[in-house]
VEXDO-145077 format. One line per field, with one value per residue: x negated, y negated, z negated of N, C-alpha, C in turn. Coordinates in steps of 0.1 Angstrom, whole numbers, always signed. Layout:
! VEXDO-145077
neast X:...
nnorth Y:...
nup Z:...
caeast X:...
canorth Y:...
caup Z:...
ceast X:...
cnorth Y:...
cup Z:...
! end
This chain:
! VEXDO-145077
neast +120:+97:+74:+65:+67:+44:+20:-3:-20:+0:+19:+9:+4:+26:+36:+21:+34:+61:+59:+47:+42:+66:+56:+40:+60:+73:+90:+120:+132:+142:+124:+103:+98:+103:+76:+63:+66:+58:+30:+25:+31:+4:-13:-12:-16:-39:-61:-55:-56:-83:-96:-106:-107:-88:-100:-100:-94:-112:-127:-142:-161:-178:-189:-203
nnorth -57:-70:-64:-64:-94:-104:-93:-92:-78:-51:-68:-71:-43:-38:-48:-40:-16:-18:-31:-9:+5:+13:+47:+57:+58:+32:+22:+17:-10:+5:+29:+15:+6:+33:+46:+24:+31:+57:+50:+34:+48:+67:+51:+47:+68:+83:+68:+70:+100:+103:+88:+63:+25:+8:-4:-30:-27:-44:-53:-29:-26:-46:-41:-18
nup -21:-49:-49:-24:-22:-41:-33:-13:+1:-1:+18:+43:+48:+49:+70:+92:+93:+99:+128:+144:+175:+197:+201:+175:+156:+142:+112:+98:+72:+47:+48:+50:+21:+8:+17:+3:-25:-27:-24:-43:-68:-57:-60:-88:-101:-94:-110:-134:-137:-129:-149:-148:-139:-120:-86:-65:-29:-18:-35:-38:-20:-16:-43:-34
caeast +108:+87:+60:+59:+64:+39:+10:-5:-24:+13:+27:-2:+2:+42:+37:+18:+42:+70:+52:+37:+43:+73:+50:+37:+70:+80:+93:+128:+135:+140:+117:+90:+99:+99:+61:+52:+66:+48:+15:+21:+24:-5:-24:-16:-16:-55:-73:-55:-61:-99:-100:-112:-103:-85:-104:-89:-103:-124:-141:-151:-169:-188:-195:-210
canorth -58:-81:-61:-73:-108:-112:-87:-100:-64:-45:-73:-68:-32:-32:-50:-32:-3:-23:-38:-3:+4:+31:+61:+55:+60:+22:+23:+3:-17:+16:+36:+13:+11:+44:+43:+15:+36:+63:+44:+27:+58:+73:+39:+44:+79:+83:+61:+76:+112:+103:+81:+52:+12:+6:-13:-32:-23:-58:-58:-19:-30:-54:-34:-7
caup -35:-55:-44:-10:-20:-46:-29:+6:+7:+6:+28:+52:+49:+51:+80:+101:+90:+109:+141:+152:+185:+195:+202:+165:+147:+134:+100:+92:+60:+38:+54:+44:+10:+5:+18:-6:-35:-25:-24:-59:-75:-55:-65:-105:-108:-93:-115:-145:-140:-131:-159:-143:-136:-105:-80:-50:-17:-13:-47:-42:-8:-23:-49:-30
ceast +99:+74:+54:+57:+53:+24:+6:-11:-11:+21:+26:+4:+16:+44:+32:+25:+55:+66:+45:+44:+56:+71:+44:+46:+71:+88:+107:+124:+132:+131:+100:+88:+98:+83:+60:+57:+60:+31:+13:+18:+18:-15:-21:-16:-33:-60:-69:-60:-74:-102:-113:-102:-99:-93:-103:-105:-115:-134:-152:-164:-179:-197:-206:-224
cnorth -68:-77:-68:-87:-114:-106:-88:-80:-53:-52:-68:-52:-26:-36:-42:-17:-5:-23:-21:+1:+18:+45:+59:+57:+43:+25:+9:-3:-4:+23:+29:+6:+22:+48:+35:+22:+47:+61:+39:+40:+69:+63:+38:+57:+84:+79:+71:+90:+113:+94:+72:+42:+14:-4:-18:-31:-36:-60:-40:-22:-42:-46:-24:-10
cup -35:-50:-32:-11:-23:-45:-18:+8:+5:+17:+42:+52:+56:+73:+93:+104:+106:+121:+146:+165:+189:+198:+188:+153:+139:+121:+99:+75:+45:+37:+42:+29:+5:+1:+8:-19:-39:-29:-33:-68:-75:-62:-81:-110:-105:-106:-128:-148:-136:-139:-159:-139:-124:-100:-67:-41:-14:-21:-44:-26:-12:-33:-45:-24
! end
């Protein structure tokens, strides 16, 4: 997916999902893609519903 190639936040997040220990249920490739789609939909839906602009997590921490 291009999302993993071009977005450093999603790359790190997907790497954490794949490399989790066995007792924390590591995900394979298709499961990571499904989880990423779920996360992306939530990232798009929430700002639309709240009628505000998206702020990346790093910028949100600096602004507070």
